[in-house]
LUMMIFI-509276 format. One line per 2 residues: for each residue x, y, z of C-alpha. Coordinates in Angstrom, 2 decimals. Layout:
<recs>
X/Y/Z; ... .
</recs>
This chain:
<recs>
-55.47/80.60/200.19; -53.02/80.53/203.05 .
-52.07/77.08/201.93; -51.40/78.38/198.40 .
-49.18/81.18/199.79; -47.21/78.62/201.77 .
-46.84/76.37/198.72; -45.82/79.37/196.55 .
-43.30/80.50/199.19; -41.91/76.98/199.37 .
-41.56/76.83/195.56; -39.76/80.21/195.49 .
-37.47/79.11/198.34; -36.64/75.82/196.59 .
-36.00/77.73/193.36; -33.57/80.07/195.15 .
-31.83/77.15/196.88; -31.57/75.39/193.51 .
-30.04/78.49/191.87; -27.57/78.92/194.71 .
-26.72/75.22/194.52; -26.33/75.51/190.74 .
-24.10/78.59/191.06; -22.07/76.89/193.78 .
-21.82/73.79/191.61; -20.54/75.88/188.66 .
-18.05/77.68/190.91; -16.83/74.34/192.25 .
-16.43/73.02/188.69; -14.47/76.14/187.68 .
-12.25/75.80/190.74; -11.64/72.12/190.01 .
-10.77/72.94/186.38; -8.33/75.65/187.52 .
-6.68/73.21/189.94; -6.42/70.55/187.21 .
-4.76/73.09/184.90; -2.28/74.11/187.62 .
-1.49/70.46/188.40; -0.81/69.74/184.71 .
1.61/72.70/184.55; 3.38/71.53/187.73 .
3.61/67.97/186.38; 5.16/69.26/183.15 .
7.79/71.27/185.09; 8.60/68.30/187.32 .
9.03/66.03/184.28; 11.47/68.52/182.74 .
13.52/68.35/185.97; 13.53/64.55/185.91 .
14.89/64.44/182.34; 18.69/64.54/182.47 .
20.18/67.77/181.19; 23.15/67.56/178.83 .
26.47/67.33/180.68; 29.94/66.05/179.85 .
33.47/65.65/181.16; 36.30/64.65/178.84 .
40.00/64.25/179.63; 42.91/64.52/177.17 .
45.25/61.56/177.69; 47.75/62.19/174.87 .
51.36/62.84/175.85; 53.07/66.11/174.87 .
51.61/67.33/171.58; 52.68/70.16/169.26 .
49.53/72.05/168.32; 49.38/74.04/165.09 .
47.16/76.90/164.00; 43.49/75.90/164.21 .
44.07/72.43/165.71; 41.11/71.33/167.82 .
41.97/69.39/170.97; 40.19/66.06/170.97 .
39.66/65.28/174.64; 39.57/61.54/174.08 .
38.69/59.97/177.45; 35.00/60.65/177.98 .
34.09/60.27/181.64; 30.50/61.56/181.47 .
28.36/62.32/178.42; 24.68/62.78/179.35 .
22.73/63.58/176.21; 25.66/62.46/174.00 .
26.52/66.05/173.09; 30.31/65.64/173.27 .
32.19/63.83/170.47; 35.71/62.61/171.27 .
36.23/62.13/167.52; 35.80/65.84/166.76 .
36.56/67.36/170.17; 33.33/69.33/169.91 .
30.27/69.60/172.11; 27.12/69.94/169.99 .
24.13/71.29/171.91; 21.34/68.69/171.88 .
18.98/71.31/173.38; 18.67/75.08/173.30 .
19.57/76.71/176.59; 22.16/78.29/178.85 .
25.31/76.23/179.39; 28.38/76.39/181.62 .
31.77/75.31/180.21; 35.10/74.92/181.94 .
38.45/73.37/181.33; 42.21/73.43/181.56 .
44.97/72.81/179.03; 48.51/72.55/180.40 .
51.45/74.09/178.54; 54.69/72.21/177.84 .
58.05/73.99/177.54; 59.59/75.67/175.63 .
56.58/77.48/174.16; 53.69/79.45/175.62 .
50.19/78.23/174.88; 47.45/80.28/173.25 .
44.17/78.45/172.90; 40.69/79.68/172.04 .
37.31/78.68/173.39; 35.15/78.56/170.28 .
31.40/78.73/169.78; 30.29/77.59/166.32 .
33.41/79.00/164.64; 33.62/82.23/166.67 .
36.32/82.82/169.27; 34.80/83.51/172.69 .
38.07/83.97/174.60; 41.81/83.49/174.16 .
43.42/82.70/177.50; 47.20/82.40/177.66 .
49.59/80.03/179.45; 53.29/80.85/179.68 .
56.12/78.55/178.60; 56.71/77.56/182.23 .
56.15/73.83/182.56; 52.81/73.17/184.16 .
51.36/76.61/183.48; 47.81/76.16/182.34 .
45.22/77.73/180.14; 42.07/77.65/182.26 .
38.66/78.92/181.28; 35.06/79.12/182.41 .
32.19/80.51/180.39; 28.41/80.73/180.45 .
27.00/80.64/176.92; 23.56/80.78/175.34 .
23.37/77.96/172.79; 20.85/77.12/170.12 .
20.16/73.53/169.14; 23.19/72.33/167.15 .
25.65/75.06/168.23; 29.15/73.70/168.85 .
31.68/74.56/171.58; 35.31/73.41/171.48 .
38.90/74.30/172.33; 41.36/75.03/169.53 .
44.85/76.44/169.03; 44.82/80.13/168.06 .
45.68/81.26/164.54; 49.35/82.04/165.13 .
51.51/80.06/162.71; 54.03/78.76/165.28 .
53.43/75.39/166.89; 52.93/75.35/170.65 .
53.25/72.33/172.91; 50.64/71.12/175.36 .
50.39/68.26/177.85; 47.54/65.82/177.76 .
48.48/63.14/180.29; 45.10/63.59/181.98 .
46.12/67.11/183.12; 43.92/68.73/180.48 .
40.12/68.60/180.69; 37.01/69.99/179.05 .
33.55/69.91/180.62; 30.14/71.50/180.34 .
26.55/71.22/181.42; 23.17/72.83/180.79 .
22.19/75.34/183.44; 18.68/76.07/182.18 .
16.31/75.73/179.27; 14.58/78.76/177.76 .
11.37/79.81/179.50; 8.21/78.77/177.69 .
</recs>
């Protein structure tokens, strides 16, 4: 009988050890699955950082040009164009991705007229900086804009009917880059 009690006790002990081992094994599996999920999320974020974000720099090389109402400056010398968002043929940046973008640039006035340009976002004026008729005065702008896929950003002459002169000659530039993508 004592032998049976010892055997029964041993069976119960083995059963408990087996349950604990099974529970520990399940906990380990759950922990491993959680780690694998976290690693996949980290890998995805790192891949998004390794993909180049849209960025461009274009320079206007034309000589002195008389700009008329609504004329878009076509910054023709493209120095950088990651993501191919900027078109020198249209003078427009077209967002290849949704996100937050930074834009900056300068357009230099040429005497005898002041210079009124507009930074445009998909047909809407964002700002209208002014440069006086003093030779070398410049229209300079910076902006942070939320863009949807396909939105356009460009620089155009304001809607006043009189022509205004501007210098290209590599003194006038337009650039932009993506700061961040929308959070998932």
